[in-house]
N, C-alpha and C positions, 0 to 999 in steps of 0.2 A: 504494500500500500504506500503510495506516494502522497504525503501530506505536505502541501506547501502553504506557507503563511502568505495570504494575499491581503494587502493593505489597500482599502478603498473606502468610499464614504459609508458603505454598509458595515464594514468592519469597525469603523470609527463609531457608528451609531450603536453597534453591539457593545463596544467598550464603554460608551457613555452610559448605557443602561446598567452595566456592571459597576461602574463608578458610583451611580446613585445607590445601588445596593450596598456597596462598601461604605459610603458616607453615612448611611443611616445608622450603621453600627458605631461609627465614630461619634455622631451626634448623641446617640443613646448613652454611650460610655461617658462622654463629657458631662451630659446632664446628670447622670447618676453620680459621678464623682463630685459634682458641684453640690448635690443634695445629700451626699453620703448615704444614699439609699437607691435601690434599683427603680428607675422611672423610665417611662417611654413617652417622650415629648411628641407633640403633634408633628414636628418636622420629620420624625422617624416614619410616620405613616405617609406624609406627603412624598418623601423620597422613595418609599416603598412603592407607592402608586406610580410615580414617574418612572422609576426603574422597571417596574412590571410592564407598563405600557410600551416603553422603548424596546425592551427585550421581546415582547410579544410582536411588535412590528418587525423586528429583526427576524424572528422565527417564521413569521408569515412570508417575508421576503425569501427566506431560505427554504421555505416549504418543509420545515422541520416540525413534524407532529409532536415530538417529545417536548420541544420548547413551547409550542402553542398550548398543548394540554397542561403543561406544568405551570404556565403563567396565568391562565384564565381564572382558576379558583382564587389565587392570591389577590387578583384585582378586586374581586367581590369582597374579600375579607378586609383589604386595606380601605376600600370605599366605606364599608360598614363601620369600621372603627372611626374614621373621620366623621361620618354622619353622627355616630353616638357622641363623639366629643363635641360636635357642634350643638347637638341637642342639650348637652349638659353645660353649655356656655363656656367650655374650655377653649373653643375656637370662635373668635368673633364672626358674626354673620356677614360682616363687610368684606370678607375674603372671597 
């Protein structure tokens, strides 16, 4: 099997999605360190949603059913968490 690394706009988009997923853990870690307790700030869910959508688009472009099926449930969960936070007024409705 010959696997070549191909760098193009789609590869960059895929890496951007992965960067969102990575940054959500950095944000969560920093927020937890600041409070000296495990917390999940709204930014974690926004980055999760952004990363999930980007990786889903990348998966659709690549016609990769594993990526597509893997991302869709997460998008519902991330959206639901943001909705619940907004309903409890932890996220201003002006966003």
